[in-house]
C-alpha positions as CSV (number, residue, x, y, z in Angstrom):
1,X,-15.9,-13.4,7.6
2,X,-13.7,-15.6,9.8
3,X,-12.8,-14.2,13.5
4,X,-9.0,-13.2,14.1
5,X,-7.9,-13.8,17.6
6,X,-4.7,-11.3,18.8
7,X,-2.8,-11.3,21.7
8,X,-2.2,-7.6,22.9
9,X,0.4,-5.5,24.8
10,X,0.0,-2.5,26.5
11,X,1.5,-0.2,23.9
12,X,-1.4,-2.3,21.3
13,X,-3.9,-1.6,23.7
14,X,-2.9,1.9,23.6
15,X,-3.1,2.1,19.7
16,X,-6.6,0.1,19.8
17,X,-7.9,2.6,22.3
18,X,-7.2,5.7,20.1
19,X,-8.3,4.1,16.7
20,X,-11.2,2.4,18.5
21,X,-12.1,5.9,19.7
22,X,-11.8,7.7,16.2
23,X,-13.2,4.3,14.5
24,X,-16.0,3.5,16.6
25,X,-15.0,0.1,17.4
26,X,-12.1,-1.9,18.3
27,X,-12.9,-4.3,15.3
28,X,-13.0,-1.3,12.9
29,X,-9.8,-0.3,14.6
30,X,-8.5,-3.2,13.5
31,X,-9.7,-3.5,10.3
32,X,-8.7,0.4,9.3
33,X,-5.1,-0.4,10.9
34,X,-5.0,-4.0,8.6
35,X,-6.2,-2.7,5.2
36,X,-4.1,0.9,5.9
37,X,-1.0,-1.1,6.6
38,X,-1.8,-3.1,3.4
39,X,-2.0,-0.2,1.3
40,X,1.3,1.1,2.4
41,X,2.7,-2.1,1.2
42,X,1.6,-2.1,-2.1
43,X,2.5,1.6,-2.6
44,X,6.0,0.8,-1.1
45,X,6.0,-1.9,-3.7
46,X,4.8,0.1,-6.9
47,X,7.4,2.5,-6.2
48,X,10.2,-0.3,-6.2
49,X,8.6,-1.5,-9.5
50,X,9.0,2.1,-10.7
51,X,12.0,2.4,-10.0
52,X,13.1,-1.0,-11.5
53,X,11.3,-0.2,-14.8
54,X,12.7,3.4,-14.9
55,X,16.1,2.0,-15.0
56,X,15.8,-1.0,-17.2
57,X,16.8,0.0,-20.8
58,X,14.3,-2.4,-22.6
59,X,11.6,-1.1,-21.0
60,X,12.7,2.3,-21.7
61,X,12.8,1.8,-24.7
62,X,9.2,0.1,-25.0
63,X,7.9,3.2,-23.2
64,X,9.6,5.4,-26.0
65,X,8.2,3.4,-28.9
66,X,4.8,3.5,-27.2
67,X,5.0,6.9,-26.9
68,X,6.4,7.4,-30.7
69,X,3.3,5.6,-31.8
70,X,1.0,7.8,-29.6
71,X,2.2,10.7,-31.4
72,X,3.4,12.1,-27.9
73,X,7.2,11.8,-28.1
74,X,9.7,12.4,-31.3
């Protein structure tokens, strides 16, 4: 496991103090914050991808063909 050094300002220290109180340590707070933020990034990307695919006529036709093949659409 790697070690990361980060310079913090007052706002970061406040956030770390609060999260460390909830998560048990500063390290756990940082791990939580990074993973939570990464999850948000992935969810936003999935939304963008879903919107792009929903507006793609070729992809819509493919989805309809699959639904028809599976018998869930007419």
